[in-house]
C-alpha positions in Angstrom: 0.0 0.0 0.0 2.8 2.4 0.8 4.4 1.8 -2.6 1.1 2.4 -4.3 0.6 5.8 -2.5 4.1 6.8 -3.3 3.6 6.0 -7.0 0.3 8.0 -7.1 2.1 11.0 -5.6 4.8 10.9 -8.2 2.1 10.8 -11.0 0.4 13.8 -9.5 3.7 15.7 -9.3 4.5 14.9 -12.9 1.0 16.0 -14.0 1.2 19.4 -12.1 4.7 20.0 -13.6 3.4 19.3 -17.1 0.6 21.8 -16.7 3.0 24.5 -15.5 5.4 23.8 -18.3 2.5 24.1 -20.8 1.4 27.4 -19.3 4.9 28.9 -19.5 5.2 27.6 -23.1 2.0 29.5 -24.1 3.2 32.7 -22.4 6.6 32.7 -24.1 5.2 31.8 -27.6 2.8 34.7 -27.8 3.3 36.7 -31.0 5.8 39.5 -30.7 3.2 42.1 -31.7 0.6 41.0 -29.3 -0.3 44.0 -27.1 -1.6 43.7 -23.6 -5.2 44.7 -23.1 -4.0 47.7 -21.0 -2.6 49.3 -24.2 -5.9 49.3 -26.0 -7.9 52.4 -25.5 -11.5 52.1 -24.3 -14.2 51.9 -27.0 -15.6 55.3 -27.7 -12.4 57.2 -27.2 -11.3 57.4 -30.8 -11.2 60.7 -32.7 -10.1 62.3 -35.9 -6.4 61.8 -36.6 -5.9 59.4 -33.7 -3.4 57.4 -35.6 -1.8 60.0 -37.9 1.3 60.9 -35.9 2.0 57.2 -35.0 1.7 55.9 -38.5 2.6 58.8 -40.8 4.7 60.9 -38.5 4.8 64.6 -37.9 6.8 66.6 -40.6 6.3 70.2 -39.6 3.4 72.6 -40.2 2.2 74.4 -43.4 3.9 77.7 -44.3 1.9 80.8 -45.2 0.3 80.4 -48.6 -1.0 82.9 -51.2 -4.0 80.6 -51.7 -7.0 81.6 -49.5 -7.7 79.1 -46.8 -10.1 79.2 -43.9 -9.1 78.0 -40.4 -11.2 75.3 -38.7 -11.0 72.9 -35.8 -12.3 69.4 -34.9 -13.2 68.3 -31.4 -14.4 65.3 -29.5 -15.0 64.3 -25.9 -11.2 64.7 -25.2 -11.7 68.5 -25.3 -14.7 68.6 -23.0 -16.4 72.0 -23.0 -14.7 74.0 -25.6 -13.8 77.8 -25.4 -15.6 78.7 -28.6 -15.3 82.5 -28.1 -11.5 82.1 -27.8 -11.3 80.1 -31.0 -13.5 82.6 -32.9 -11.3 85.5 -31.8 -8.3 83.6 -33.1 -9.8 83.4 -36.6 -11.4 79.9 -36.5 -14.6 80.0 -38.7 -15.7 76.4 -39.0 -15.7 73.3 -36.7 -16.6 69.6 -36.6 -17.6 67.8 -33.5 -17.6 64.0 -33.0 -21.1 62.8 -32.6 -20.8 59.0 -32.7 -18.7 55.9 -32.9 -19.8 52.5 -34.1 -23.4 51.9 -33.0 -22.4 52.0 -29.3 -21.2 55.5 -28.5 -22.4 59.1 -28.5 -20.3 62.0 -27.4 -21.5 63.4 -24.1 -20.1 66.8 -24.9 -21.6 66.9 -28.4 -24.4 69.5 -27.6 -21.9 72.0 -26.1 -19.5 71.5 -28.9 -22.0 71.5 -31.8 -24.2 74.2 -30.6 -21.5 76.3 -29.0 -19.6 76.6 -32.2 -22.8 77.7 -34.0 -23.6 80.2 -31.3 -20.4 82.1 -31.8 -21.0 82.3 -35.5 -19.1 79.3 -36.9 -20.3 77.0 -39.6 -20.3 73.6 -37.9 -20.8 69.9 -38.7 -20.7 66.5 -37.1 -18.5 63.4 -37.7 -18.7 59.7 -37.1 -15.7 57.5 -36.2 -16.1 54.3 -38.2 -15.6 50.8 -36.6 -16.1 48.4 -39.5 -15.3 45.5 -37.2 -18.4 46.0 -35.0 -21.4 46.6 -37.3 -22.3 47.3 -40.9 -21.9 50.6 -42.7 -25.6 51.2 -43.1 -26.3 50.6 -39.3 -23.5 53.0 -38.4 -24.8 55.7 -40.8 -28.3 55.4 -39.2 -26.8 55.7 -35.7 -24.9 58.8 -36.8 -27.9 60.5 -38.3 -30.1 59.6 -35.3 -27.6 61.2 -32.9 -26.5 64.5 -34.3 -25.2 63.7 -37.8 -28.1 65.1 -39.7 -28.1 68.1 -42.1 -30.2 71.1 -42.8 -29.9 73.8 -45.5 -29.5 76.7 -43.1 -26.1 77.9 -44.5 -24.5 77.0 -41.2 -24.5 73.2 -41.1 -21.9 71.2 -43.0 -22.5 67.7 -44.3 -21.6 64.8 -42.0 -18.1 63.3 -42.1 -17.1 59.6 -42.2 -13.9 59.3 -40.3 -12.3 56.2 -41.7 -8.7 55.6 -40.6 -6.4 53.3 -38.5 -8.2 51.1 -36.0 -7.1 52.1 -32.4 -8.6 49.0 -31.0 -7.1 46.2 -33.1 -6.1 45.3 -36.7 -5.4 48.3 -38.9 -8.0 47.5 -41.5 -10.5 46.2 -38.9 -10.1 42.6 -40.1 -11.6 43.3 -43.5 -10.3 42.7 -47.0 -9.9 45.7 -49.3 -13.0 44.8 -51.2 -15.0 44.3 -48.0 -13.8 47.7 -46.8 -14.9 49.4 -50.0 -18.3 47.8 -49.6 -18.6 48.8 -46.0 -17.8 52.5 -46.9 -20.2 52.4 -49.8 -23.0 51.1 -47.5 -22.4 54.0 -45.1 -22.3 56.6 -47.7 -25.4 55.4 -49.5 -27.4 55.2 -46.3 -26.2 58.7 -45.2 -27.3 60.2 -48.5 -30.6 58.4 -48.4 -31.3 59.8 -44.9 -30.0 63.4 -45.4 -29.9 64.1 -49.1 -26.2 65.0 -48.9 -23.0 63.2 -49.8 -20.9 62.7 -46.7 -17.3 64.0 -46.5 -14.6 61.3 -46.2 -11.8 61.9 -43.7 -8.8 59.7 -44.2 -5.0 59.5 -44.7 -3.5 58.4 -48.0 -1.4 55.6 -46.5 -4.4 54.1 -44.7 -6.6 54.4 -47.8 -3.9 52.7 -49.9 -3.5 49.8 -47.5 -7.1 49.2 -46.6 -9.0 50.0 -49.8 -6.4 49.1 -52.4 -6.4 52.6 -53.8 -10.1 52.6 -54.6 -11.0 55.7 -56.6 -14.8 55.3 -56.9 -15.8 57.8 -54.2 -13.9 60.9 -55.4 -16.6 62.1 -57.8 -19.3 62.6 -55.1 -17.6 62.7 -51.7 -15.4 65.7 -50.6 -12.0 64.7 -49.2 -10.8 65.8 -45.8 -7.1 64.7 -45.8 -5.0 64.0 -42.7 -1.3 64.9 -42.9 0.8 66.6 -40.3 3.3 68.2 -42.6 4.1 71.4 -44.6 1.9 70.2 -47.5 -1.0 67.7 -48.1 1.3 65.4 -50.1 -0.1 62.7 -52.4 -3.9 62.4 -52.2 -5.8 59.1 -52.1 -6.7 57.6 -55.4 -9.3 59.4 -57.4 -9.2 62.8 -55.7 -7.5 65.6 -57.7 -7.9 68.1 -54.8 -8.8 68.2 -51.2 -11.6 70.2 -49.6 -10.2 70.2 -46.0 -6.9 69.4 -44.4 -6.1 68.4 -40.8 -2.6 69.7 -40.6 -1.8 69.4 -36.8 -2.8 67.9 -33.5 -1.0 70.5 -31.5 -2.7 73.8 -32.4 -3.8 76.5 -30.0 -6.8 76.2 -27.7 -7.7 72.8 -29.0 -5.1 70.5 -30.6 -6.7 69.5 -33.9 -6.6 72.4 -36.4 -7.6 72.3 -40.1 -7.7 74.4 -43.2 -10.5 74.6 -45.7 -9.2 74.8 -49.2 -10.9 78.1 -50.1 -12.3 81.3 -48.6 -15.3 81.4 -46.2 -17.8 81.7 -49.0 -16.7 78.2 -50.2 -17.3 76.9 -46.7 -20.8 78.3 -46.9 -21.3 76.8 -50.3 -20.4 73.3 -48.9 -22.9 73.9 -46.1 -25.6 74.8 -48.6 -25.0 71.9 -50.8 
């Protein structure tokens, strides 16, 4: 009996040792690019240009140009309540506020940001941060329109923006193939136009567009381009677009970080608002 118990104990020790070795093996064979959950921001925290500096870098700011451009800003919950009178005094004349993300988030500061910019005299609009890995494009367009992304021909409301860029929560292209991404974007744009009568603006960066849509050129004829590039010039534009309508040129501007230039005088901003 003593021999039998001793043998059983050895078996149990070997079993425990085997389990521990297997666990350590799993830990040390994780992919090198696997990120701990703590490095992933919480859902809802994404905003215009969140991945620009990390992926495309920062290469200066634009010099003064003879071409007439109109200063703007974009804001999200990160800015909280915005000092709109200060921005107006500094020359900012148009603004976009984040309204929604996916189908699960609405910006708690949206009313102050969207209405506050309007109240000081700015032309304003709303944007949606796309998450193609969570729900379809049509569903997200509906969520956007239902929570601040609508449009009215009052001369002061800009068409909604689809913010489609690097995924801050996971795979760069949200786990979609290039053709699947194009289909997702098309579904969003078609639904937005059906709901509002306007073609949405597309905000993106050229490098992301190339990687995740395969240089798709089919949206350029109808959808204005808001290009993201932190440099002295806009650089190469995504496929199809011969010019940009707006340019996010920095994330470190005065009062709020994200500053933009409209490619034209204030009357062109009004023209975009009026459709």
